[in-house]
C-alpha positions in Angstrom: -46.3 52.2 152.6 -48.4 51.6 149.5 -47.4 54.4 147.1 -48.8 53.5 143.6 -51.4 51.4 141.8 -50.9 50.2 138.4 -52.8 48.1 135.9 -49.5 46.1 135.4 -46.1 45.9 136.9 -43.6 44.4 134.6 -40.5 43.2 136.4 -37.7 43.1 133.9 -37.2 45.8 131.3 -35.1 43.8 128.7 -36.2 43.2 125.2 -39.3 41.0 126.1 -40.5 43.1 129.0 -40.0 46.3 127.0 -41.9 44.9 124.1 -44.8 43.8 126.2 -45.1 47.3 127.8 -45.1 49.1 124.4 -47.8 46.7 123.2 -50.0 47.2 126.2 -49.5 51.0 126.7 -51.0 51.6 123.3 -54.3 50.2 124.7 -54.2 52.8 127.5 -53.1 50.5 130.4 -51.2 52.2 133.3 -47.9 50.3 133.6 -44.7 50.3 135.7 -41.5 48.7 134.6 -39.0 47.7 137.2 -35.4 47.2 135.8 -32.2 46.7 137.7 -30.3 49.0 135.2 -31.2 51.2 132.5 -30.1 50.2 128.8 -26.7 51.4 127.5 -27.2 54.6 125.7 -24.2 54.8 123.5 -21.2 52.8 122.4 -18.3 53.0 119.9 -19.4 52.7 116.4 -17.1 49.8 115.6 -18.0 47.9 118.8 -20.4 45.0 118.5 -22.3 43.8 121.6 -21.5 40.2 122.8 -25.1 39.4 122.9 -26.9 39.3 119.6 -30.1 37.7 118.5 -31.1 36.3 115.1 -34.6 38.1 114.8 -37.2 36.3 112.7 -39.5 38.0 110.2 -42.4 37.7 112.8 -40.3 39.6 115.4 -39.3 42.2 112.8 -43.1 42.7 112.1 -43.8 43.2 115.7 -41.0 45.7 116.3 -42.1 47.6 113.2 -45.7 47.6 114.4 -44.4 48.9 117.8 -42.4 51.7 116.1 -39.0 50.4 117.1 -37.6 49.0 113.9 -36.9 52.3 112.2 -34.8 53.4 115.4 -33.0 49.9 115.3 -32.1 50.3 111.7 -30.6 53.7 112.3 -28.3 52.1 114.9 -27.5 48.6 113.3 -29.4 45.7 111.8 -27.6 43.0 109.8 -29.9 41.1 107.3 -28.7 37.7 106.2 -30.0 36.2 102.9 -28.7 32.7 103.2 -27.9 29.9 105.8 -25.7 26.9 105.5 -25.6 24.2 108.1 -23.2 21.2 107.8 -21.8 18.2 109.9 -18.3 18.1 110.9 -18.4 14.3 111.0 -19.7 13.6 107.5 -20.8 15.0 104.2 -24.2 16.3 105.3 -25.0 19.9 104.3 -28.1 22.1 103.9 -28.3 25.4 102.3 -31.4 27.9 102.7 -31.8 31.0 100.6 -34.4 33.7 101.0 -34.6 33.7 97.2 -36.1 30.3 97.3 -39.3 31.6 98.8 -39.3 35.0 97.1 -38.0 36.9 100.2 -35.4 39.7 100.5 -33.7 37.9 103.7 -34.1 35.2 106.2 -34.0 37.4 109.1 -31.5 39.9 111.0 -28.7 39.6 113.4 -29.3 42.5 115.8 -27.5 43.4 119.1 -29.7 42.9 122.1 -28.8 46.4 123.4 -30.0 47.9 120.0 -33.4 46.3 120.4 -33.7 47.1 124.1 -32.7 50.9 123.5 -35.1 51.3 120.7 -38.0 50.0 122.9 -36.9 52.1 125.8 -36.9 55.3 123.7 -40.5 54.7 122.8 -41.4 53.9 126.3 -39.9 57.1 127.6 -42.4 59.1 125.4 -45.6 57.3 126.8 -47.3 59.2 129.8 -48.9 55.9 130.9 -45.5 54.1 131.5 -43.4 54.6 134.6 -39.8 53.4 134.2 -38.0 52.7 137.2 -34.3 51.9 137.5 -32.4 50.8 139.3 -35.2 48.9 141.1 -35.1 45.6 142.9 -38.0 43.6 144.3 -37.6 42.2 147.7 -41.0 40.4 148.0 -43.9 39.3 145.8 -47.4 39.6 147.2 -50.1 37.5 145.5 -53.1 38.0 147.8 -56.2 40.0 147.6 -53.9 43.1 146.8 -51.4 41.9 144.2 -48.0 43.7 144.2 -44.4 43.9 145.1 -42.3 45.2 147.9 -39.3 47.1 147.0 -35.8 46.8 148.8 -36.6 50.1 150.4 -39.8 48.9 151.8 -42.0 50.7 149.3 -45.2 48.7 148.1 -46.4 49.1 144.6 -49.8 47.4 143.7 -51.1 46.2 140.3 -53.8 44.1 138.9 -51.2 42.0 137.2 -47.5 41.3 137.8 -45.5 40.2 134.9 -42.1 38.3 135.3 -39.9 39.2 132.5 -36.7 38.9 134.6 -34.9 36.2 132.6 -33.9 32.6 132.9 -32.9 32.9 136.5 -36.1 34.6 137.3 -36.2 35.7 141.0 -40.0 36.4 140.6 -40.7 32.8 139.5 -39.0 31.6 142.5 -40.7 34.0 144.8 -44.1 32.8 143.2 -43.2 29.1 144.0 -43.2 27.9 140.4 -41.0 25.0 139.7 -39.1 24.5 136.4 -38.1 21.2 134.8 -34.8 21.0 132.8 -31.3 19.9 132.8 -27.7 21.2 132.2 -26.3 20.5 128.7 -22.7 20.2 130.1 -21.9 22.8 127.6 -20.7 26.4 127.7 -21.0 29.0 125.0 -18.2 31.2 123.9 -19.5 34.4 122.2 -17.4 37.0 120.7 -17.1 39.1 117.4 -14.5 38.1 114.9 -13.1 39.4 111.7 -12.6 36.7 109.0 -10.3 37.4 105.9 -13.2 36.7 103.6 -16.6 38.5 103.6 -19.5 36.4 104.8 -21.7 37.5 101.9 -24.7 37.8 104.3 -24.6 34.1 104.9 -25.2 32.6 108.5 -23.3 29.4 109.0 -23.3 26.7 111.6 -21.0 23.8 111.8 -22.1 20.8 114.2 -19.3 19.1 116.0 -19.3 16.3 118.6 -18.8 18.8 121.5 -21.4 21.2 120.3 -22.2 23.6 117.4 -20.2 26.6 116.1 -22.3 29.4 114.7 -20.9 32.3 112.5 -23.5 35.1 112.3 -23.0 37.8 109.8 -22.6 41.5 110.9 -23.1 44.1 108.3 -19.5 45.4 108.2 -18.0 41.9 107.3 -17.4 40.7 110.8 -19.2 37.7 112.4 -20.7 37.3 115.9 -19.9 33.7 116.9 -21.6 31.3 119.3 -19.2 28.4 120.0 -20.9 25.7 122.2 -18.5 23.2 123.6 -17.7 21.2 126.7 -16.9 23.2 129.8 -13.3 22.0 129.9 -12.7 22.9 126.3 -14.4 26.3 126.8 -12.1 27.2 129.7 -9.2 26.3 127.6 -10.2 28.3 124.7 -11.0 31.4 126.9 -7.4 31.1 128.4 -5.8 31.4 124.9 -4.3 34.5 123.5 -6.2 36.2 120.8 -3.9 35.0 118.1 -4.2 31.3 119.4 -7.9 31.6 119.6 -8.3 32.8 116.1 -6.1 29.9 115.0 -8.5 27.4 116.9 -11.6 29.1 115.5 -10.1 29.0 111.9 -9.7 25.2 112.4 -13.1 24.8 114.0 -14.8 26.6 111.2 -12.9 24.6 108.5 -11.7 28.1 107.4 -15.0 28.6 105.5 -14.4 32.2 105.7 -10.6 31.9 105.3 -8.4 32.7 108.2 -9.9 34.5 111.4 -7.6 37.3 111.8 -9.0 39.2 114.8 -11.3 38.6 117.8 -12.9 41.1 120.3 -13.6 40.5 124.0 -14.9 36.9 124.7 -17.9 35.9 126.9 -18.8 32.6 128.4 -22.3 31.4 129.3 -23.3 28.0 130.8 -26.1 26.3 128.6 -29.2 24.5 130.0 -32.8 23.7 129.2 -35.5 24.9 131.5 -39.4 25.1 131.5 -41.7 26.4 133.9 -44.4 24.0 135.2 -46.9 26.7 135.1 -46.9 30.0 133.3 -49.5 31.8 135.6 -51.0 32.1 139.0 -53.9 34.6 139.8 -52.5 38.1 139.2 -49.0 36.7 138.1 -47.6 35.6 134.7 -44.2 34.6 133.2 -43.0 35.5 129.9 -39.7 34.9 127.9 -36.8 33.4 129.5 -38.5 33.3 132.9 -40.9 30.8 131.3 -38.5 28.9 129.1 -34.7 28.6 128.5 -33.3 26.7 125.5 -30.2 25.7 123.6 -29.0 28.7 121.4 -28.2 26.5 118.4 -31.3 27.8 116.4 -31.3 31.2 118.0 -35.0 31.2 118.8 -34.8 32.1 122.4 -35.9 35.9 122.1 -38.2 35.1 119.2 -40.2 32.8 121.5 -40.2 35.5 124.2 -41.5 38.1 121.8 -44.4 35.7 120.8 -45.2 35.2 124.4 -45.2 39.0 125.1 -47.6 39.7 122.0 -49.9 36.8 122.8 -50.2 38.1 126.4 -50.8 41.6 125.1 -53.6 40.3 122.9 -55.3 38.3 125.8 -54.8 41.3 128.3 -56.2 43.9 125.9 -59.1 41.8 125.0 -60.0 41.4 128.7 -59.4 45.1 129.4 -61.6 46.1 126.7 -64.5 44.0 127.5 -64.3 44.6 131.2 -62.9 41.3 132.4 -60.2 41.1 135.1 -56.9 41.2 133.5 -55.3 39.4 136.3 -57.8 36.6 136.7 -56.6 33.0 136.3 -59.2 32.6 133.5 -57.7 35.4 131.4 -54.1 34.2 132.1 -54.7 30.7 131.2 -55.8 31.7 127.7 -52.2 32.9 127.3 -50.7 29.9 128.8 -52.7 27.5 126.5 -51.7 29.6 123.5 -48.0 29.6 124.2 -47.1 26.5 126.4 -47.6 24.1 123.6 -45.5 25.9 121.0 -42.8 26.6 123.5 -42.6 23.1 124.5 -42.4 21.8 120.9 -39.5 24.2 120.1 -37.7 23.2 123.4 -38.1 19.6 122.6 -37.1 20.0 118.9 -33.9 21.9 119.9 -33.0 19.3 122.6 -33.4 16.4 120.1 -31.4 18.3 117.4 -28.6 19.1 119.9 -28.5 15.4 121.1 -28.5 14.0 117.6 -25.6 16.2 116.3 -23.5 16.6 119.4 -22.0 13.2 119.3 -20.0 10.9 117.2 -22.0 7.7 117.4 -21.9 6.0 113.9 -25.6 5.2 113.4 -26.6 8.7 114.3 -23.9 10.3 112.2 -25.2 8.3 109.1 -28.8 9.2 109.9 -28.2 13.0 110.4 -26.0 13.3 107.2 -28.5 11.4 105.3 -31.3 13.7 106.7 -29.5 16.9 105.9 -28.8 15.7 102.3 -32.4 14.6 101.9 -33.8 17.9 103.0 -31.4 19.9 101.0 -32.8 18.1 97.8 -36.4 18.5 98.7 -37.9 21.7 97.9 -41.1 21.2 99.8 -39.2 20.3 103.0 -36.8 23.2 102.7 -39.6 25.7 101.9 -41.3 24.5 105.2 -38.1 24.7 107.3 -37.4 28.2 105.9 -40.8 29.4 106.7 -40.8 28.0 110.2 -37.3 29.5 110.8 -38.6 32.8 109.7 -41.6 32.6 112.1 -44.0 32.6 109.3 -45.9 29.5 110.0 -48.8 29.0 112.5 -51.1 31.4 113.9 -49.3 34.6 115.0 -50.2 37.3 117.6 -51.8 40.4 116.0 -48.7 42.6 116.5 -46.5 40.1 114.8 -48.4 40.3 111.5 -47.7 42.2 108.5 -50.1 45.2 108.5 -51.4 46.5 105.2 -51.2 50.2 104.7 
């Protein structure tokens, strides 16, 4: 039976879906969030989530404007002031510093669970937001009465259904939207490690033929690692004892932080590129990883998702306030036009970057090392790269801009 009617149903209450709901709820829209499980509410103080994100300044502004950032800061956010990237197969190296453009930091390394919980704590205070968990969708209905059918047969209706259910989006599949992409034949190992030397708030990335190794600084001196490599080597590394894994990681990092002396639980994730052929249908729209999945080498995935969410919020709120249908294809294509191009450009750039650096072909090795050195010596190029990495270039959605008080 049809039980409830909403303005929007957001399927997926992760970081992107929760941020979208926060932005739209402020405009008075009636929203239902369907999530398979509620966020983790507490954890040991010294435990770091396997999943972390490098949040840009634009994402920080958005979270600040939504009221989530102060809550996140009370839990844990780890600013980084510098970044160094170098090639294992040569001498090319580039160093970025926030001080070069008069900023206090380049961004923050934040556990995904911290961001999600802060957003949920806000949503739980809003009378026009219904949070349902565990909640699974059995059927998507895109007819004159847009809605979803739950696993227990209950029907929910809405003017707009938002798929924010991740890279392997079931809603995208139910809607019949195809994706284009390919496997990278790489797996990423993630873990929290303790080096013998402090990271000094510097993010580091070493490019090797089998894939990049990122060392992301956590405030207490530890690092979150993302080690992308071949599936075979990844399996071998995962099978090692902690001591032997630390030894291999010390070598792979060129001991840039000294010896790796401890490692926490390790996780393994296959890497692929994927991009939805379309972002919307009448009454239905994709955001975040449901629309695009990319290589983690630049840590831009969730930042793209946040910009999707805030752009969609701008478009939906404008339609709502001017009396236009929020689920019409005309409304939703405004969002698609605004986001598809920038997302495709970022996916393409990361794909090219991965292919140039993840090999040991001599001509490419020479070109990439020369490119790193030239960029490192050019103040103009470096400033542009820093601003782009911080999400401070191009036109930003309203909630991702700094607000003057």
